C-alpha positions in Angstrom: -74.1 47.5 6.0 -73.4 49.3 9.2 -69.7 49.5 10.1 -68.5 49.0 6.6 -66.4 51.8 5.1 -66.7 52.6 1.4 -63.4 52.9 -0.3 -63.1 56.4 -1.8 -59.7 56.0 -3.4 -59.6 56.0 -7.2 -56.4 53.9 -7.2 -55.5 50.8 -5.2 -52.6 51.3 -2.7 -49.5 49.1 -2.8 -47.4 48.4 0.3 -43.8 49.5 -0.3 -40.9 50.7 1.7 -38.8 53.2 -0.2 -36.9 56.4 0.2 -38.4 59.6 -1.1 -36.6 63.0 -1.4 -39.0 65.8 -0.6 -38.7 69.5 -1.3 -41.2 71.7 0.5 -41.4 75.4 1.4 -37.7 76.0 0.8 -36.5 72.9 2.7 -35.3 69.5 1.6 -35.5 66.2 3.5 -35.5 62.5 3.0 -38.5 60.4 4.2 -39.9 56.9 3.9 -42.8 55.8 1.7 -45.1 53.2 3.2 -47.6 52.8 0.5 -48.1 54.2 -3.0 -50.7 54.3 -5.8 -50.9 55.9 -9.2 -52.7 58.8 -7.3 -50.4 59.5 -4.4 -48.4 58.1 -1.5 -48.3 57.9 2.3 -45.0 59.3 3.7 -43.5 58.9 7.1 -41.3 61.8 8.3 -40.4 63.5 11.5 -41.4 66.9 9.9 -44.6 66.5 7.8 -45.5 69.5 5.6 -48.7 71.4 6.3 -52.0 70.6 4.7 -52.3 71.8 1.1 -48.5 72.5 0.9 -47.1 71.8 -2.6 -44.1 69.4 -2.7 -41.6 68.2 -5.2 -40.9 64.4 -4.8 -38.1 62.2 -6.2 -38.2 58.4 -5.6 -37.5 55.0 -7.2 -39.6 51.9 -6.8 -37.7 48.9 -5.4 -35.8 47.0 -8.1 -35.9 50.0 -10.4 -33.1 52.4 -11.3 -35.5 55.0 -12.8 -36.1 58.0 -10.6 -39.7 59.3 -10.7 -40.0 63.0 -10.2 -43.5 64.5 -9.5 -45.2 67.4 -7.9 -47.7 66.6 -5.1 -50.0 68.3 -2.7 -50.4 67.4 1.0 -54.0 66.1 1.4 -53.7 64.7 5.0 -51.4 65.0 8.0 -51.4 62.3 10.7 -50.3 62.6 14.3 -47.9 59.7 13.9 -45.5 61.9 11.8 -47.0 61.0 8.5 -48.7 62.7 5.6 -50.7 61.6 2.6 -50.0 63.3 -0.7 -51.7 63.4 -4.0 -49.7 63.5 -7.2 -50.1 66.3 -9.7 -49.3 65.7 -13.3 -47.7 62.2 -12.9 -46.3 61.2 -16.2 -48.3 58.3 -17.9 -45.2 56.1 -18.0 -44.5 56.7 -14.3 -48.2 55.9 -13.4 -47.9 52.7 -15.5 -44.7 51.7 -13.6 -46.4 52.2 -10.2 -49.4 50.1 -11.4 -47.1 47.3 -12.7 -45.2 47.2 -9.4 
């Protein structure tokens, strides 16, 4: 139908508010996750990385003490100080924890 948008994401997004530690291009900062999936996350930050930058991320899901560490690549940058990142080589147990959340 006209006006409908086809969902292109392979993984459903989950709304979450969590802290994420980001290392990018020789700098480190803390940002806020607004949604997450087994494929990536949407991060709000005053200083988004550039498109295609590689990042190292460390975060915990709410009510979890386990820190998930994963490499990611910036796939989109938004004018509202946000960026969408795609995980690279997310461990199977970490992907399962995200899906279970």
